[in-house]
C-alpha positions in Angstrom: 0.0 -0.2 -0.1 1.5 3.6 -0.8 2.3 5.7 2.0 1.6 9.6 1.5 3.0 12.0 4.3 1.1 15.3 4.6 2.7 18.9 4.9 2.5 18.7 8.9 3.7 15.2 9.1 6.6 15.7 7.1 7.5 19.3 8.7 7.2 17.2 12.0 9.4 14.6 10.8 12.3 17.1 9.9 12.5 18.4 13.3 13.2 14.9 15.2 16.3 14.0 16.4 18.1 11.7 14.4 17.7 8.6 16.8 13.9 8.8 17.0 13.6 10.0 13.3 15.1 6.4 12.1 12.8 4.9 14.3 10.0 6.4 13.1 10.9 5.9 9.4 11.3 2.3 10.0 8.1 1.8 11.9 6.0 3.8 9.2 7.8 2.0 6.4 6.3 -1.7 8.1 2.6 -0.2 8.4 0.3 -2.0 9.2 2.6 -4.2 11.2 3.5 -2.7 14.4 1.6 -1.3 17.4 -1.3 0.0 15.7 -5.1 1.2 17.1 -7.8 2.3 15.6 -9.2 5.8 17.2 -12.2 5.9 18.7 -15.4 7.7 16.8 -13.0 7.5 13.7 -13.7 4.9 11.2 -10.5 4.6 9.2 -8.3 6.6 11.3 -5.4 5.0 13.1 -2.2 5.6 15.6 1.0 4.0 15.3 2.9 3.9 18.7 6.9 4.5 18.2 8.5 5.1 21.6 6.8 8.5 22.9 5.8 9.5 19.3 2.5 8.7 18.0 1.8 8.7 14.3 -1.6 9.5 13.3 -2.8 8.0 10.1 -5.7 7.3 7.9 -6.0 3.7 6.0 -8.2 3.7 2.9 -6.6 2.6 -0.6 -3.5 4.7 0.7 -2.1 5.3 4.0 -2.6 8.9 4.8 0.0 10.3 7.4 -1.9 13.2 9.0 0.4 13.9 11.9 3.5 13.0 13.9 3.2 14.4 17.5 4.8 13.7 20.8 2.7 11.4 23.2 1.5 14.1 25.3 -0.2 16.3 22.6 -1.2 13.7 20.2 -4.9 13.2 21.6 -5.7 16.6 22.6 -8.3 18.7 20.5 
């Protein structure tokens, strides 16, 4: 399945330090394997947990990564 990063996700990824950056890139490449859960009240939205980072994405015909956020701010509205 093709993977597309949003503008916000690419910007967040560019600001992450090198060890976390490589772990996140590896985890994204292995989707749908990993610590993935469906988000509540969202039909096709999921989260991937990588250490203290959360990758929020939609999975339909394409995996669309919307945000890459630290754990504490990932689920706040």
